[in-house]
Wavefront OBJ file of the C-alpha trace (Angstrom):
o trace
v 0.019 -0.020 0.051
v 1.141 3.569 -0.576
v 0.930 6.747 1.235
v 1.766 10.409 0.724
v 4.985 12.211 1.573
v 6.877 15.142 0.980
v 10.099 14.148 -1.019
v 12.709 14.915 -3.247
v 14.256 12.982 -6.286
v 17.473 14.931 -6.411
v 19.577 17.251 -4.506
v 18.567 20.888 -4.606
v 16.606 23.585 -2.793
v 13.091 23.785 -1.630
v 12.036 23.668 -5.363
v 13.097 20.066 -5.662
v 10.228 18.839 -2.979
v 7.065 17.457 -4.230
v 4.256 15.468 -2.889
v 5.082 11.735 -3.786
v 3.499 8.165 -3.150
v 5.697 5.924 -1.280
v 5.096 2.622 0.461
v 3.438 2.294 3.846
v 5.828 1.510 6.688
v 5.940 -1.871 8.378
v 7.339 -2.052 11.873
v 10.058 -4.213 13.004
v 9.565 -5.760 16.597
v 10.983 -2.591 18.501
v 9.270 -0.001 16.276
v 5.773 1.403 16.287
v 3.982 3.153 13.506
v 2.874 6.709 14.099
v 0.150 8.684 12.129
v 1.789 12.011 11.686
v -0.105 14.965 12.950
v 2.594 17.609 12.373
v 6.221 18.195 11.526
v 8.621 21.229 12.161
v 11.205 22.498 9.916
v 14.852 22.781 10.618
v 17.845 24.283 8.824
v 19.430 20.904 8.944
v 16.483 19.725 6.447
v 17.900 22.273 3.876
v 21.315 21.315 4.440
v 20.436 17.620 3.694
v 18.360 18.449 0.877
v 21.105 20.291 -0.937
v 23.626 17.369 -0.298
v 25.349 18.811 2.612
v 25.816 15.412 4.148
v 27.346 13.578 1.171
v 28.513 10.898 0.749
v 26.986 9.597 3.745
v 23.411 10.417 2.813
v 24.192 8.721 -0.632
v 23.335 5.437 1.100
v 19.863 6.365 1.067
v 18.103 6.172 -2.381
v 15.919 8.757 -3.753
v 13.111 9.623 -3.203
v 14.215 11.008 0.090
v 11.356 11.988 2.737
v 11.906 15.353 4.218
v 11.832 16.276 7.927
v 12.998 14.848 11.359
v 10.654 16.460 14.071
v 7.016 14.969 14.379
v 4.020 14.527 16.578
v 1.272 12.040 16.035
v -0.657 8.889 17.361
v 0.532 5.339 17.431
v -1.487 3.032 15.267
v 0.375 -0.223 15.132
v 3.348 -1.518 17.721
v 5.869 -4.015 17.125
v 6.031 -7.538 19.108
v 8.729 -6.351 21.574
v 7.175 -2.796 22.214
v 6.198 -2.448 26.051
v 6.436 1.080 26.864
v 3.812 2.429 24.407
v 0.333 1.301 23.212
v -1.873 1.857 20.171
v -3.773 5.340 20.862
v -0.647 6.685 22.772
v 0.042 10.439 21.564
v 3.637 10.730 21.042
v 6.537 12.922 19.691
v 9.964 12.429 18.490
v 12.529 12.570 15.985
v 13.632 10.491 12.971
v 17.357 9.939 12.407
v 18.068 12.943 10.118
v 20.793 11.432 8.089
v 18.722 8.527 6.762
v 14.899 9.043 7.708
v 12.251 11.538 7.128
v 8.963 12.600 9.014
v 6.959 14.286 6.514
v 4.610 11.449 5.626
v 1.162 10.234 6.565
v 2.736 7.335 8.533
v 6.291 6.789 9.793
v 7.874 3.895 11.507
v 10.440 4.515 14.379
v 12.014 2.681 17.502
v 10.160 2.946 20.758
v 13.883 4.249 22.005
v 13.244 7.755 19.911
v 9.812 8.587 21.050
v 8.112 9.716 24.293
v 4.403 10.610 25.377
v 3.644 14.075 24.244
v 3.050 16.886 27.038
v -0.122 16.878 28.341
v -0.573 20.636 28.540
v -0.055 21.603 24.827
v -1.503 20.155 21.654
v 0.392 17.955 19.126
v 0.866 20.787 16.834
v 3.067 22.491 19.365
v 4.677 19.293 20.441
v 6.272 18.788 16.847
v 8.232 21.854 17.429
v 10.343 20.655 20.498
v 12.551 17.700 19.618
v 15.160 18.862 17.309
v 15.585 22.424 18.846
v 15.508 21.055 22.349
v 17.827 18.214 21.867
v 20.410 20.523 19.936
v 20.227 23.005 22.853
v 20.667 20.166 25.516
v 23.410 18.487 23.709
v 25.305 21.995 23.256
v 24.696 23.394 26.842
v 24.780 20.447 28.996
v 26.649 17.444 27.217
v 29.208 19.481 25.479
v 29.267 22.898 27.174
v 28.978 21.424 30.719
v 26.653 24.457 31.692
v 26.393 24.953 35.340
v 24.568 27.724 37.723
v 26.320 30.874 37.382
v 28.221 30.192 34.249
v 28.387 32.926 31.601
v 26.849 31.886 28.468
v 26.570 33.966 25.280
v 24.046 32.954 22.684
v 24.581 34.043 19.165
v 21.471 34.089 17.149
v 19.146 33.850 20.141
v 15.880 34.863 18.089
v 15.411 31.620 16.174
v 14.030 28.194 16.928
v 17.138 26.785 18.645
v 18.123 30.253 20.220
v 14.852 30.696 21.928
v 14.903 27.008 23.256
v 18.530 27.607 24.366
v 17.461 30.632 26.316
v 14.965 28.630 28.286
v 17.121 25.716 28.927
v 19.914 28.194 29.890
v 17.425 29.575 32.543
v 16.633 26.266 33.951
v 20.599 25.726 34.573
v 20.491 29.242 36.028
v 23.183 30.541 33.883
v 24.003 34.186 33.366
v 23.101 34.644 29.759
v 23.823 37.066 26.981
v 21.566 37.034 23.960
v 22.836 38.250 20.525
v 19.914 39.322 18.094
v 18.813 42.363 16.065
v 17.149 45.275 17.547
v 14.019 43.735 15.741
v 13.991 40.880 18.306
v 15.495 42.438 21.106
v 12.203 43.697 23.246
v 10.755 40.115 22.626
v 13.630 38.387 23.999
v 13.936 40.673 26.989
v 10.094 40.115 27.726
v 9.899 36.271 26.954
v 13.164 34.972 28.148
v 14.673 37.736 30.612
v 18.417 37.010 29.712
v 20.881 39.151 31.675
v 21.681 41.205 28.826
v 20.668 41.358 25.299
v 23.290 42.683 22.434
v 22.086 44.204 19.364
v 24.342 42.936 16.529
v 23.573 45.703 14.385
v 24.918 48.263 16.878
v 27.826 46.213 18.583
v 29.947 43.460 17.821
v 30.254 41.055 21.049
v 33.767 40.008 20.122
v 34.937 43.657 20.429
v 33.574 44.039 23.917
v 35.522 43.265 27.262
v 33.150 40.350 28.556
v 34.500 37.022 28.692
v 32.413 33.793 28.921
v 32.468 30.140 29.984
v 30.465 29.315 27.130
v 29.595 30.664 23.650
v 26.786 28.982 21.635
v 27.026 30.204 18.014
v 23.638 29.118 16.712
v 23.931 31.233 13.569
v 27.430 29.419 12.841
v 28.682 32.873 11.592
v 31.623 33.442 13.846
v 34.928 31.753 13.879
v 36.561 30.346 16.653
v 39.759 32.679 16.071
v 37.050 35.482 16.407
v 35.713 34.651 19.608
v 38.496 32.785 21.530
v 39.477 36.223 23.107
v 35.964 36.311 24.436
v 36.188 33.011 26.181
v 37.596 32.400 29.739
v 40.463 30.170 30.221
v 38.479 26.917 30.053
v 35.892 28.351 27.904
v 34.100 26.572 25.172
v 32.838 27.833 21.799
v 30.041 25.513 20.365
v 28.250 25.760 16.896
v 25.702 23.783 15.122
v 26.982 24.716 11.760
v 30.177 24.259 9.655
v 30.967 26.740 7.099
v 33.706 28.988 5.781
v 33.105 31.432 8.832
v 33.912 28.905 11.635
v 36.500 26.485 10.385
v 38.231 25.185 13.647
v 41.959 25.895 14.432
v 42.524 22.306 15.745
v 46.382 23.093 16.178
v 45.639 26.080 18.379
v 43.150 23.800 20.430
v 45.847 21.576 21.460
v 48.056 24.325 22.884
v 45.438 25.933 25.130
v 42.315 24.848 27.218
v 40.093 26.532 25.124
v 37.946 24.422 23.013
v 35.645 24.629 19.973
v 33.192 22.087 19.160
v 30.520 21.119 16.543
v 27.185 19.723 17.608
v 24.895 17.894 15.077
v 21.824 16.535 16.831
v 21.023 13.600 14.584
v 18.771 11.678 16.818
v 17.243 11.961 20.095
v 16.390 9.334 22.967
v 13.183 8.628 25.003
v 15.243 9.914 28.089
v 15.797 13.491 26.667
v 12.277 13.571 25.319
v 10.835 12.927 28.810
v 12.990 15.575 30.138
v 11.634 17.893 27.830
v 8.055 16.645 28.398
v 8.666 17.268 32.109
v 9.992 20.975 31.608
v 6.945 21.689 29.510
v 4.550 20.302 31.830
v 6.216 21.924 34.556
v 6.073 25.427 32.828
v 9.869 25.739 32.591
v 9.731 25.450 28.573
v 7.278 26.526 26.226
v 7.067 26.131 22.383
v 7.989 29.168 20.477
v 6.242 29.083 17.032
v 6.463 31.501 14.430
v 3.900 30.045 11.590
v 1.855 27.138 11.018
v 1.218 25.983 7.413
v -1.186 23.614 5.907
v 0.237 20.332 4.167
v -0.290 21.652 0.525
v 1.830 24.810 1.502
v 5.141 22.900 1.959
v 7.266 24.854 -0.433
v 6.091 28.152 0.988
v 6.849 26.837 4.514
v 10.424 25.908 3.270
v 10.982 28.964 1.606
v 10.238 30.957 4.743
v 12.566 28.880 6.564
v 15.227 29.286 4.058
v 14.832 32.943 4.323
v 16.318 33.010 7.970
v 13.626 35.302 9.140
v 11.763 32.859 11.417
v 11.273 33.930 14.895
v 10.683 30.664 16.328
v 9.643 27.313 14.934
v 7.782 26.724 11.584
v 5.234 23.985 11.755
v 3.861 22.048 8.888
v 0.578 20.221 9.495
v 0.586 16.580 7.894
v -2.739 15.188 9.096
l 1 2 3 4 5 6 7 8 9 10 11 12 13 14 15 16 17 18 19 20 21 22 23 24 25 26 27 28 29 30 31 32 33 34 35 36 37 38 39 40 41 42 43 44 45 46 47 48 49 50 51 52 53 54 55 56 57 58 59 60 61 62 63 64 65 66 67 68 69 70 71 72 73 74 75 76 77 78 79 80 81 82 83 84 85 86 87 88 89 90 91 92 93 94 95 96 97 98 99 100 101 102 103 104 105 106 107 108 109 110 111 112 113 114 115 116 117 118 119 120 121 122 123 124 125 126 127 128 129 130 131 132 133 134 135 136 137 138 139 140 141 142 143 144 145 146 147 148 149 150 151 152 153 154 155 156 157 158 159 160 161 162 163 164 165 166 167 168 169 170 171 172 173 174 175 176 177 178 179 180 181 182 183 184 185 186 187 188 189 190 191 192 193 194 195 196 197 198 199 200 201 202 203 204 205 206 207 208 209 210 211 212 213 214 215 216 217 218 219 220 221 222 223 224 225 226 227 228 229 230 231 232 233 234 235 236 237 238 239 240 241 242 243 244 245 246 247 248 249 250 251 252 253 254 255 256 257 258 259 260 261 262 263 264 265 266 267 268 269 270 271 272 273 274 275 276 277 278 279 280 281 282 283 284 285 286 287 288 289 290 291 292 293 294 295 296 297 298 299 300 301 302 303 304 305 306 307 308 309 310 311 312 313 314 315 316 317 318
């Protein structure tokens, strides 16, 4: 049997996307089938679609389904699935490099889903997994963020940035947010960072402040540029590798300051349950910019590609 999915048959930009027919999934013993309610869009979708992860993604034959985040309802479970049942409302994330979520149904391991938060709807829940997982990996796992640490987030107004601000508050960090003047008031009101720097008026690398951790969400500053802003054991973390942030590995071996690149390729039930708890406790909230209908997928990805999103972009599937 066939089902609808948003796919691409060649590497390219969002104009390569189309609605196609692909086989309905059949679960393995540790997998479930989820009828997808919604997905959220992420910059990594565009990078993958443009061939940014070749030759790794060449293992997967075309057509390739776009998307990673999802929410929906379980309609079938494998023989060894014990933690979930048919009818459970869940959220999660497919493995970015080889799987996709923009389909009527997906199959996924029970180890990469969790029950959706009970105080938000499924459309909102779809916005959480990728940005929360990226932020958690960057701040907690790679950045070792602790109470009182001085943190700077470059690119604080988008999906990852607004989530990182919330997680930083949970860890009681002293946070500086870098964004444009257009978003400064919103960031101050919604997330209460210790300081907001308008990058159109000031360059944070030219100021005297030093930080324990710099999270470069935008990926537009190099390690060489920011190292003078780091404390002795400071860490620079980015989610994007490009010509602006090539890492000077030799320099890292001669000093304590470090530079790391984080790719949130997949998540775990443990992390998802943590996000669910934070949401139900009111510590984290979904930050959604726009919601698109299924047929408007190209418009949605065009908006993502513009870089103007102030939060997450959601695409309804069901």
